[in-house]
N, C-alpha and C positions, 0 to 999 in steps of 0.2 A: 424165385417165382418162374424165371425163364427155364430153369432146369426141370421144374415140375410141370411146365406147360400151363402156368397160371397167368391170367391177365386181369389187371385191375378194371373195375367197373367205373365208368364215367358217363356223364350226361352230355350229349352233343348239342342239346338245345342252347341257343344263344340266350345268355342271361340278360334280363332287362335292367335298365338303370333305375335305381330307386331314389337317388338324391340328385336334385338339380340346384346347385348352389350359385349358378350364374343368373342372378336376377337383381333387380334394383330395389328390393324390399329391405326394410330395416333389419339389421343384425343386432342381436343382444350380446351383452358381455357374458363371460363364463363365471357364474356365481357358485358353481359346484366345485371347481378346481381349487384345491388347497383347503377345503373344508373337512372337518372331521366327518366320519361316516355317520349317517343318521342314527340317532339313539331312540327314536320313537316313530310310530307309524305316522304317515301323512306329513312327513317333514320335507321329503323330496321325491319326485317321480321322474323317471326317465322314459322317453318315448322313441319309437323307431318304426320303420316299415320294411317288410321283406316281401319277396315274391314266392309264389307257389304255383306249380303247374296244375292245370285242369284239362279236361278233354276239349275245352273251347279256347285254350291258350293260357297265357300267364294271368294270374290274378294276384291281388295284393292284400297282405295282412298288416294292419296297423295296430300297435299294442301300447298300453300304458302300464308301467311297472312301478309299484311302491318300492323304492330302493331299500327301505328298512328291512323288509322281509322277502323281497323278490317276488311278491305276489302280482299276478297280472290282474289289475283291477278294472281294466276296460280294454276292449278290442273291437275291431270291425274288419270286414272282409268284402272286397269289391273287385270288379274287373278294371276299375280306373284308379290310378294312383294320383289322386288329386286332393284338394283341400277338404272336399266333402268326406273323404275316407278318414282323414285324421281327425276332423271335427267330430265325426260320429264316434270314433274310439274314445276321444276325450269326454264327450257327452255321456257315453255309456259308463265312464269311470266316475262321473261327477257325483253319483249317489254315495260314494265313499268319502266325500269331503263335506265337512259341516259348514264351511264358509267362514268360520271364525278363527282359522289359523292361516298363517302365511306359508305357502307351499312353493318350493323351488321346482320349476318345470324345466327339465333339461332335454335338449334335442340337438340334432345337427342343424346345419344352415340351409336345409332344403327349402325350396320355394313354398311347399305346402305348409310348413311350420312358421314361415315368415309372412304368410298371407294376412290381409287385413281381417278376414273373417275368423281366422284362427286366433289372432291376437285379441280380437274382441271377446271371444269365448274365454280366453285366459283371464282377461280383466274381469269378466262376469263371475268367474270362479275364484277370484282372488289369488291368482297364481303369478309368480314372478318368473318371467322368461329368462332362461339361461341357455347359451349355445356353445358348442365346442368350436375350437379353431378349425379352419378349413383343412380337411384331410386328416384331422386328429380324432380318432374314434375311441381312444382309451377311456374317456370319461363315460362312455356308454358300454363298457365291457360286459356288464351284467346282462344287458339286453341282448347283446351279441351272443352271449353264452346261452341265453334262453332260446334264441333262434336255432343255434347249433343243436341243442337238446331236442327241440321240436322236430327238426328234420332228420335227426339220426334215430330217435326213439319212436317216432310215429311212422311206422313203415308203410301204412296205408297211403301216405302221400307219394310214394314211389309209383303208384298206379295212376293211370289216366282216368280219374274220377270226374264226375260232373261237378260244377261249381257248388251245387246244392249239397252233394255228398261230401265234398271237401269241407264245407262249412260245418257239417255235422261232426266230421272227424276232428276238426279244430275244437269244437265245443267239448267233445268227449275228452280230448287231451288236456285242454286248458282247465276246464271247470271240473272234470271228473277225475283227473289224475294229477296234473302238475301242481295246481293250487292246494289240493287237499291231501295228496298222498306222496308226492315225490319228495324224498328227503334230501337235505343239503347238509353236508358236513359243517359248513360255515354257520348253519343255523342250529347247531347242536343236534344234528341228525333228526331234525323235525321238518315237516312240510312247511311251506310259506304260511298257510293259514293256522297251523298249530303254533308256529312261532309267534304270530301276531296275538293269538289268544293267550299265550304265556307272557305277554308283555306286562311288566310290573311284578312278575313273580320271580323267585330266586333263580329259576331256570332261564328266564328270558333275557334277551338283550346283552348277552355276554360272549357269544361265539361269533367271531368275525374273521374274514380274510382281508 
């Protein structure tokens, strides 16, 4: 690169902190570690929060992923990284849950996921809280992979768009592309929604990493 006069692109903006694990709220055990990968929809979900730049500063995207097919079943976007953000994302995903199955809900130890309000919502939805060990992100690798895909494939996010514009871009990517069209080799080269629809058929539920 030096010989060709090339320089790498990087962002000089200071990255915000998305996880605050220094709090006095209750921590859950890790019920996801050591388990077999989900073999049916709505067996386990993983959640996380990331930051996205807008023309008015950093905003935050909270997401809920069905671990079975990597589909984003709920998300929310806000200028504040607080319990309201993650509660809204989980509530937006609640329509995907019937309430008669036991679902493992896996997160980090952040204060937003440990808040009383969030735990109350978990109880109302019949979810079992599971949390990674401090500083251990490998249980949430699929969500981290989604964030990486979002930020590398959705080039519009490189621009300084308004918060309203960014929300529309996120909607187009998540609902119009990722869930419905983006193929995964681990899902038999199907999109998350196609893989879920194939559940129970000879093609479904047999391709995993």
